[in-house]
PyMOL Python script that loads the backbone (N, CA, C, O; Angstrom):
from pymol import cmd

cmd.read_pdbstr("""\
ATOM      1  N   MET A   1      22.487  -8.652 -14.994  1.00  0.00           N
ATOM      2  CA  MET A   1      21.943  -9.841 -14.351  1.00  0.00           C
ATOM      3  C   MET A   1      22.935 -10.352 -13.312  1.00  0.00           C
ATOM      4  O   MET A   1      24.146 -10.160 -13.424  1.00  0.00           O
ATOM      5  N   ILE A   2      22.391 -10.995 -12.323  1.00  0.00           N
ATOM      6  CA  ILE A   2      23.226 -11.553 -11.262  1.00  0.00           C
ATOM      7  C   ILE A   2      23.701 -12.939 -11.697  1.00  0.00           C
ATOM      8  O   ILE A   2      22.903 -13.802 -12.061  1.00  0.00           O
ATOM      9  N   GLY A   3      25.009 -13.126 -11.650  1.00  0.00           N
ATOM     10  CA  GLY A   3      25.585 -14.413 -12.015  1.00  0.00           C
ATOM     11  C   GLY A   3      25.557 -15.374 -10.840  1.00  0.00           C
ATOM     12  O   GLY A   3      25.114 -15.016  -9.748  1.00  0.00           O
ATOM     13  N   GLY A   4      26.025 -16.583 -11.062  1.00  0.00           N
ATOM     14  CA  GLY A   4      26.029 -17.617 -10.037  1.00  0.00           C
ATOM     15  C   GLY A   4      26.883 -17.264  -8.833  1.00  0.00           C
ATOM     16  O   GLY A   4      26.465 -17.462  -7.692  1.00  0.00           O
ATOM     17  N   ASN A   5      28.084 -16.739  -9.082  1.00  0.00           N
ATOM     18  CA  ASN A   5      28.970 -16.385  -7.978  1.00  0.00           C
ATOM     19  C   ASN A   5      28.422 -15.207  -7.177  1.00  0.00           C
ATOM     20  O   ASN A   5      28.515 -15.190  -5.950  1.00  0.00           O
ATOM     21  N   GLN A   6      27.862 -14.238  -7.860  1.00  0.00           N
ATOM     22  CA  GLN A   6      27.304 -13.073  -7.171  1.00  0.00           C
ATOM     23  C   GLN A   6      26.113 -13.474  -6.309  1.00  0.00           C
ATOM     24  O   GLN A   6      25.959 -12.986  -5.190  1.00  0.00           O
ATOM     25  N   PHE A   7      25.277 -14.357  -6.826  1.00  0.00           N
ATOM     26  CA  PHE A   7      24.121 -14.829  -6.062  1.00  0.00           C
ATOM     27  C   PHE A   7      24.576 -15.583  -4.813  1.00  0.00           C
ATOM     28  O   PHE A   7      23.991 -15.420  -3.742  1.00  0.00           O
ATOM     29  N   LEU A   8      25.593 -16.387  -4.942  1.00  0.00           N
ATOM     30  CA  LEU A   8      26.126 -17.145  -3.810  1.00  0.00           C
ATOM     31  C   LEU A   8      26.661 -16.199  -2.737  1.00  0.00           C
ATOM     32  O   LEU A   8      26.441 -16.431  -1.549  1.00  0.00           O
ATOM     33  N   ILE A   9      27.344 -15.160  -3.129  1.00  0.00           N
ATOM     34  CA  ILE A   9      27.874 -14.179  -2.170  1.00  0.00           C
ATOM     35  C   ILE A   9      26.727 -13.467  -1.451  1.00  0.00           C
ATOM     36  O   ILE A   9      26.805 -13.242  -0.243  1.00  0.00           O
ATOM     37  N   ILE A  10      25.666 -13.110  -2.173  1.00  0.00           N
ATOM     38  CA  ILE A  10      24.511 -12.457  -1.562  1.00  0.00           C
ATOM     39  C   ILE A  10      23.851 -13.368  -0.540  1.00  0.00           C
ATOM     40  O   ILE A  10      23.469 -12.910   0.536  1.00  0.00           O
ATOM     41  N   VAL A  11      23.712 -14.638  -0.854  1.00  0.00           N
ATOM     42  CA  VAL A  11      23.103 -15.607   0.071  1.00  0.00           C
ATOM     43  C   VAL A  11      23.957 -15.752   1.329  1.00  0.00           C
ATOM     44  O   VAL A  11      23.421 -15.793   2.436  1.00  0.00           O
ATOM     45  N   ILE A  12      25.258 -15.827   1.173  1.00  0.00           N
ATOM     46  CA  ILE A  12      26.152 -15.966   2.332  1.00  0.00           C
ATOM     47  C   ILE A  12      26.077 -14.722   3.220  1.00  0.00           C
ATOM     48  O   ILE A  12      26.017 -14.841   4.444  1.00  0.00           O
ATOM     49  N   VAL A  13      26.079 -13.547   2.622  1.00  0.00           N
ATOM     50  CA  VAL A  13      25.983 -12.311   3.403  1.00  0.00           C
ATOM     51  C   VAL A  13      24.644 -12.253   4.139  1.00  0.00           C
ATOM     52  O   VAL A  13      24.597 -11.839   5.297  1.00  0.00           O
ATOM     53  N   ALA A  14      23.570 -12.655   3.492  1.00  0.00           N
ATOM     54  CA  ALA A  14      22.254 -12.658   4.140  1.00  0.00           C
ATOM     55  C   ALA A  14      22.240 -13.610   5.335  1.00  0.00           C
ATOM     56  O   ALA A  14      21.681 -13.285   6.383  1.00  0.00           O
ATOM     57  N   LEU A  15      22.851 -14.779   5.181  1.00  0.00           N
ATOM     58  CA  LEU A  15      22.914 -15.733   6.295  1.00  0.00           C
ATOM     59  C   LEU A  15      23.715 -15.183   7.464  1.00  0.00           C
ATOM     60  O   LEU A  15      23.346 -15.379   8.622  1.00  0.00           O
ATOM     61  N   VAL A  16      24.802 -14.500   7.167  1.00  0.00           N
ATOM     62  CA  VAL A  16      25.633 -13.929   8.229  1.00  0.00           C
ATOM     63  C   VAL A  16      24.893 -12.799   8.943  1.00  0.00           C
ATOM     64  O   VAL A  16      24.926 -12.712  10.170  1.00  0.00           O
ATOM     65  N   LEU A  17      24.230 -11.941   8.182  1.00  0.00           N
ATOM     66  CA  LEU A  17      23.540 -10.796   8.775  1.00  0.00           C
ATOM     67  C   LEU A  17      22.305 -11.193   9.575  1.00  0.00           C
ATOM     68  O   LEU A  17      22.101 -10.702  10.686  1.00  0.00           O
ATOM     69  N   PHE A  18      21.486 -12.069   9.024  1.00  0.00           N
ATOM     70  CA  PHE A  18      20.197 -12.373   9.633  1.00  0.00           C
ATOM     71  C   PHE A  18      20.173 -13.691  10.400  1.00  0.00           C
ATOM     72  O   PHE A  18      19.309 -13.876  11.257  1.00  0.00           O
ATOM     73  N   GLY A  19      21.060 -14.578  10.130  1.00  0.00           N
ATOM     74  CA  GLY A  19      21.044 -15.887  10.779  1.00  0.00           C
ATOM     75  C   GLY A  19      20.089 -16.824  10.055  1.00  0.00           C
ATOM     76  O   GLY A  19      19.146 -16.385   9.396  1.00  0.00           O
ATOM     77  N   GLY A  20      20.339 -18.089  10.184  1.00  0.00           N
ATOM     78  CA  GLY A  20      19.548 -19.091   9.460  1.00  0.00           C
ATOM     79  C   GLY A  20      18.088 -19.143   9.877  1.00  0.00           C
ATOM     80  O   GLY A  20      17.223 -19.421   9.047  1.00  0.00           O
ATOM     81  N   SER A  21      17.797 -18.882  11.142  1.00  0.00           N
ATOM     82  CA  SER A  21      16.413 -18.976  11.609  1.00  0.00           C
ATOM     83  C   SER A  21      15.577 -17.763  11.208  1.00  0.00           C
ATOM     84  O   SER A  21      14.350 -17.856  11.169  1.00  0.00           O
ATOM     85  N   GLN A  22      16.200 -16.643  10.913  1.00  0.00           N
ATOM     86  CA  GLN A  22      15.468 -15.418  10.572  1.00  0.00           C
ATOM     87  C   GLN A  22      15.123 -15.322   9.092  1.00  0.00           C
ATOM     88  O   GLN A  22      14.233 -14.556   8.721  1.00  0.00           O
ATOM     89  N   ILE A  23      15.799 -16.072   8.250  1.00  0.00           N
ATOM     90  CA  ILE A  23      15.565 -15.993   6.797  1.00  0.00           C
ATOM     91  C   ILE A  23      14.129 -16.371   6.426  1.00  0.00           C
ATOM     92  O   ILE A  23      13.516 -15.643   5.646  1.00  0.00           O
ATOM     93  N   PRO A  24      13.551 -17.479   6.946  1.00  0.00           N
ATOM     94  CA  PRO A  24      12.153 -17.782   6.590  1.00  0.00           C
ATOM     95  C   PRO A  24      11.174 -16.698   7.053  1.00  0.00           C
ATOM     96  O   PRO A  24      10.222 -16.386   6.338  1.00  0.00           O
ATOM     97  N   LYS A  25      11.396 -16.129   8.226  1.00  0.00           N
ATOM     98  CA  LYS A  25      10.523 -15.058   8.721  1.00  0.00           C
ATOM     99  C   LYS A  25      10.620 -13.841   7.810  1.00  0.00           C
ATOM    100  O   LYS A  25       9.608 -13.219   7.489  1.00  0.00           O
ATOM    101  N   LEU A  26      11.830 -13.506   7.397  1.00  0.00           N
ATOM    102  CA  LEU A  26      12.045 -12.368   6.516  1.00  0.00           C
ATOM    103  C   LEU A  26      11.364 -12.599   5.164  1.00  0.00           C
ATOM    104  O   LEU A  26      10.719 -11.697   4.630  1.00  0.00           O
ATOM    105  N   ALA A  27      11.507 -13.795   4.619  1.00  0.00           N
ATOM    106  CA  ALA A  27      10.884 -14.117   3.330  1.00  0.00           C
ATOM    107  C   ALA A  27       9.363 -14.063   3.434  1.00  0.00           C
ATOM    108  O   ALA A  27       8.697 -13.581   2.518  1.00  0.00           O
ATOM    109  N   ARG A  28       8.812 -14.550   4.535  1.00  0.00           N
ATOM    110  CA  ARG A  28       7.366 -14.525   4.745  1.00  0.00           C
ATOM    111  C   ARG A  28       6.865 -13.084   4.824  1.00  0.00           C
ATOM    112  O   ARG A  28       5.828 -12.754   4.248  1.00  0.00           O
ATOM    113  N   SER A  29       7.593 -12.234   5.532  1.00  0.00           N
ATOM    114  CA  SER A  29       7.205 -10.828   5.655  1.00  0.00           C
ATOM    115  C   SER A  29       7.246 -10.121   4.306  1.00  0.00           C
ATOM    116  O   SER A  29       6.358  -9.331   3.986  1.00  0.00           O
ATOM    117  N   ILE A  30       8.261 -10.402   3.529  1.00  0.00           N
ATOM    118  CA  ILE A  30       8.367  -9.798   2.198  1.00  0.00           C
ATOM    119  C   ILE A  30       7.215 -10.269   1.314  1.00  0.00           C
ATOM    120  O   ILE A  30       6.645  -9.476   0.565  1.00  0.00           O
ATOM    121  N   GLY A  31       6.872 -11.548   1.397  1.00  0.00           N
ATOM    122  CA  GLY A  31       5.759 -12.081   0.612  1.00  0.00           C
ATOM    123  C   GLY A  31       4.433 -11.446   0.986  1.00  0.00           C
ATOM    124  O   GLY A  31       3.632 -11.122   0.109  1.00  0.00           O
ATOM    125  N   GLN A  32       4.190 -11.262   2.291  1.00  0.00           N
ATOM    126  CA  GLN A  32       2.949 -10.627   2.731  1.00  0.00           C
ATOM    127  C   GLN A  32       2.888  -9.177   2.282  1.00  0.00           C
ATOM    128  O   GLN A  32       1.832  -8.699   1.867  1.00  0.00           O
ATOM    129  N   ALA A  33       4.004  -8.477   2.361  1.00  0.00           N
ATOM    130  CA  ALA A  33       4.035  -7.081   1.928  1.00  0.00           C
ATOM    131  C   ALA A  33       3.762  -6.975   0.432  1.00  0.00           C
ATOM    132  O   ALA A  33       3.050  -6.074  -0.011  1.00  0.00           O
ATOM    133  N   GLN A  34       4.320  -7.885  -0.333  1.00  0.00           N
ATOM    134  CA  GLN A  34       4.103  -7.879  -1.780  1.00  0.00           C
ATOM    135  C   GLN A  34       2.632  -8.159  -2.092  1.00  0.00           C
ATOM    136  O   GLN A  34       2.061  -7.530  -2.983  1.00  0.00           O
ATOM    137  N   LYS A  35       2.015  -9.093  -1.372  1.00  0.00           N
ATOM    138  CA  LYS A  35       0.611  -9.425  -1.584  1.00  0.00           C
ATOM    139  C   LYS A  35      -0.285  -8.230  -1.260  1.00  0.00           C
ATOM    140  O   LYS A  35      -1.210  -7.931  -2.015  1.00  0.00           O
ATOM    141  N   GLU A  36      -0.021  -7.546  -0.148  1.00  0.00           N
ATOM    142  CA  GLU A  36      -0.804  -6.377   0.233  1.00  0.00           C
ATOM    143  C   GLU A  36      -0.624  -5.245  -0.779  1.00  0.00           C
ATOM    144  O   GLU A  36      -1.576  -4.527  -1.085  1.00  0.00           O
ATOM    145  N   PHE A  37       0.583  -5.088  -1.292  1.00  0.00           N
ATOM    146  CA  PHE A  37       0.849  -4.053  -2.295  1.00  0.00           C
ATOM    147  C   PHE A  37       0.047  -4.321  -3.563  1.00  0.00           C
ATOM    148  O   PHE A  37      -0.547  -3.400  -4.125  1.00  0.00           O
ATOM    149  N   LYS A  38       0.022  -5.568  -4.019  1.00  0.00           N
ATOM    150  CA  LYS A  38      -0.731  -5.914  -5.222  1.00  0.00           C
ATOM    151  C   LYS A  38      -2.229  -5.718  -5.002  1.00  0.00           C
ATOM    152  O   LYS A  38      -2.932  -5.265  -5.906  1.00  0.00           O
ATOM    153  N   GLN A  39      -2.729  -6.059  -3.797  1.00  0.00           N
ATOM    154  CA  GLN A  39      -4.145  -5.842  -3.505  1.00  0.00           C
ATOM    155  C   GLN A  39      -4.474  -4.355  -3.527  1.00  0.00           C
ATOM    156  O   GLN A  39      -5.526  -3.957  -4.026  1.00  0.00           O
ATOM    157  N   GLY A  40      -3.583  -3.539  -2.991  1.00  0.00           N
ATOM    158  CA  GLY A  40      -3.789  -2.096  -3.008  1.00  0.00           C
ATOM    159  C   GLY A  40      -3.831  -1.548  -4.420  1.00  0.00           C
ATOM    160  O   GLY A  40      -4.646  -0.678  -4.726  1.00  0.00           O
ATOM    161  N   LEU A  41      -2.962  -2.049  -5.281  1.00  0.00           N
ATOM    162  CA  LEU A  41      -2.976  -1.614  -6.677  1.00  0.00           C
ATOM    163  C   LEU A  41      -4.276  -2.032  -7.359  1.00  0.00           C
ATOM    164  O   LEU A  41      -4.851  -1.264  -8.130  1.00  0.00           O
ATOM    165  N   ALA A  42      -4.736  -3.246  -7.075  1.00  0.00           N
ATOM    166  CA  ALA A  42      -5.968  -3.737  -7.682  1.00  0.00           C
ATOM    167  C   ALA A  42      -7.164  -2.914  -7.207  1.00  0.00           C
ATOM    168  O   ALA A  42      -8.057  -2.618  -8.001  1.00  0.00           O
ATOM    169  N   GLU A  43      -7.200  -2.541  -5.931  1.00  0.00           N
ATOM    170  CA  GLU A  43      -8.283  -1.716  -5.413  1.00  0.00           C
ATOM    171  C   GLU A  43      -8.270  -0.334  -6.055  1.00  0.00           C
ATOM    172  O   GLU A  43      -9.325   0.235  -6.333  1.00  0.00           O
ATOM    173  N   ASP A  44      -7.088   0.199  -6.287  1.00  0.00           N
ATOM    174  CA  ASP A  44      -6.973   1.513  -6.915  1.00  0.00           C
ATOM    175  C   ASP A  44      -7.509   1.470  -8.341  1.00  0.00           C
ATOM    176  O   ASP A  44      -8.182   2.404  -8.777  1.00  0.00           O
ATOM    177  N   VAL A  45      -7.222   0.406  -9.063  1.00  0.00           N
ATOM    178  CA  VAL A  45      -7.712   0.256 -10.428  1.00  0.00           C
ATOM    179  C   VAL A  45      -9.226   0.123 -10.413  1.00  0.00           C
ATOM    180  O   VAL A  45      -9.899   0.698 -11.269  1.00  0.00           O
ATOM    181  N   ASP A  46      -9.785  -0.630  -9.451  1.00  0.00           N
ATOM    182  CA  ASP A  46     -11.233  -0.778  -9.348  1.00  0.00           C
ATOM    183  C   ASP A  46     -11.898   0.565  -9.070  1.00  0.00           C
ATOM    184  O   ASP A  46     -12.962   0.854  -9.617  1.00  0.00           O
ATOM    185  N   ASP A  47     -11.283   1.384  -8.227  1.00  0.00           N
ATOM    186  CA  ASP A  47     -11.842   2.687  -7.909  1.00  0.00           C
ATOM    187  C   ASP A  47     -11.870   3.601  -9.128  1.00  0.00           C
ATOM    188  O   ASP A  47     -12.794   4.401  -9.275  1.00  0.00           O
ATOM    189  N   GLU A  48     -10.895   3.497  -9.984  1.00  0.00           N
ATOM    190  CA  GLU A  48     -10.841   4.331 -11.178  1.00  0.00           C
ATOM    191  C   GLU A  48     -11.881   3.912 -12.206  1.00  0.00           C
ATOM    192  O   GLU A  48     -12.349   4.740 -12.987  1.00  0.00           O
ATOM    193  N   ASP A  49     -12.250   2.624 -12.213  1.00  0.00           N
ATOM    194  CA  ASP A  49     -13.222   2.124 -13.175  1.00  0.00           C
ATOM    195  C   ASP A  49     -14.638   2.581 -12.851  1.00  0.00           C
ATOM    196  O   ASP A  49     -15.453   2.744 -13.759  1.00  0.00           O
ATOM    197  N   GLU A  50     -14.945   2.790 -11.575  1.00  0.00           N
ATOM    198  CA  GLU A  50     -16.288   3.171 -11.171  1.00  0.00           C
ATOM    199  C   GLU A  50     -16.479   4.672 -11.377  1.00  0.00           C
ATOM    200  O   GLU A  50     -15.676   5.468 -10.889  1.00  0.00           O
ATOM    201  N   PRO A  51     -17.527   5.066 -12.091  1.00  0.00           N
ATOM    202  CA  PRO A  51     -17.761   6.504 -12.285  1.00  0.00           C
ATOM    203  C   PRO A  51     -18.275   7.129 -10.984  1.00  0.00           C
ATOM    204  O   PRO A  51     -18.980   6.489 -10.204  1.00  0.00           O
ATOM    205  N   GLU A  52     -17.909   8.371 -10.776  1.00  0.00           N
ATOM    206  CA  GLU A  52     -18.366   9.073  -9.596  1.00  0.00           C
ATOM    207  C   GLU A  52     -19.789   9.547  -9.829  1.00  0.00           C
ATOM    208  O   GLU A  52     -20.106  10.081 -10.892  1.00  0.00           O
ATOM    209  N   VAL A  53     -20.643   9.353  -8.837  1.00  0.00           N
ATOM    210  CA  VAL A  53     -22.039   9.755  -8.943  1.00  0.00           C
ATOM    211  C   VAL A  53     -22.200  11.091  -8.244  1.00  0.00           C
ATOM    212  O   VAL A  53     -21.916  11.232  -7.055  1.00  0.00           O
ATOM    213  N   GLU A  54     -22.666  12.075  -9.015  1.00  0.00           N
ATOM    214  CA  GLU A  54     -22.868  13.403  -8.448  1.00  0.00           C
ATOM    215  C   GLU A  54     -24.339  13.573  -8.107  1.00  0.00           C
ATOM    216  O   GLU A  54     -25.221  13.138  -8.847  1.00  0.00           O
ATOM    217  N   SER A  55     -24.572  14.190  -7.017  1.00  0.00           N
ATOM    218  CA  SER A  55     -25.952  14.423  -6.588  1.00  0.00           C
ATOM    219  C   SER A  55     -26.541  15.570  -7.399  1.00  0.00           C
ATOM    220  O   SER A  55     -26.007  16.679  -7.395  1.00  0.00           O
ATOM    221  N   THR A  56     -27.651  15.298  -8.098  1.00  0.00           N
ATOM    222  CA  THR A  56     -28.303  16.342  -8.911  1.00  0.00           C
ATOM    223  C   THR A  56     -29.524  16.901  -8.205  1.00  0.00           C
ATOM    224  O   THR A  56     -30.203  17.782  -8.733  1.00  0.00           O
ATOM    225  N   GLN A  57     -29.810  16.389  -7.004  1.00  0.00           N
ATOM    226  CA  GLN A  57     -30.972  16.867  -6.268  1.00  0.00           C
ATOM    227  C   GLN A  57     -30.607  18.152  -5.546  1.00  0.00           C
ATOM    228  O   GLN A  57     -29.516  18.279  -4.988  1.00  0.00           O
ATOM    229  N   LYS A  58     -31.538  19.110  -5.564  1.00  0.00           N
ATOM    230  CA  LYS A  58     -31.346  20.361  -4.857  1.00  0.00           C
ATOM    231  C   LYS A  58     -31.792  20.205  -3.418  1.00  0.00           C
ATOM    232  O   LYS A  58     -32.737  19.474  -3.120  1.00  0.00           O
ATOM    233  N   LYS A  59     -31.111  20.892  -2.543  1.00  0.00           N
ATOM    234  CA  LYS A  59     -31.495  20.864  -1.141  1.00  0.00           C
ATOM    235  C   LYS A  59     -32.751  21.682  -0.960  1.00  0.00           C
ATOM    236  O   LYS A  59     -32.888  22.750  -1.557  1.00  0.00           O
ATOM    237  N   LYS A  60     -33.666  21.199  -0.147  1.00  0.00           N
ATOM    238  CA  LYS A  60     -34.931  21.893   0.099  1.00  0.00           C
ATOM    239  C   LYS A  60     -34.902  22.602   1.411  1.00  0.00           C
ATOM    240  O   LYS A  60     -35.883  23.243   1.788  1.00  0.00           O
TER     241      LYS A  60
END
""", "prot")
cmd.dss("prot")
cmd.show_as("cartoon", "prot")
cmd.util.cbc("prot")
cmd.orient("prot")
């Protein structure tokens, strides 16, 4: 687990690398990516639940 001092060091390094104005944009992008990933997983589960329908009609 990350302790208090380690978390503080990570935050300081992030501020130095990205700058204070870029942190909210970065967090927003990560949140959107996570939301899209979860939606993709949910769609995959829905696809597995639906049985595949095979055509039993013969071509004439």
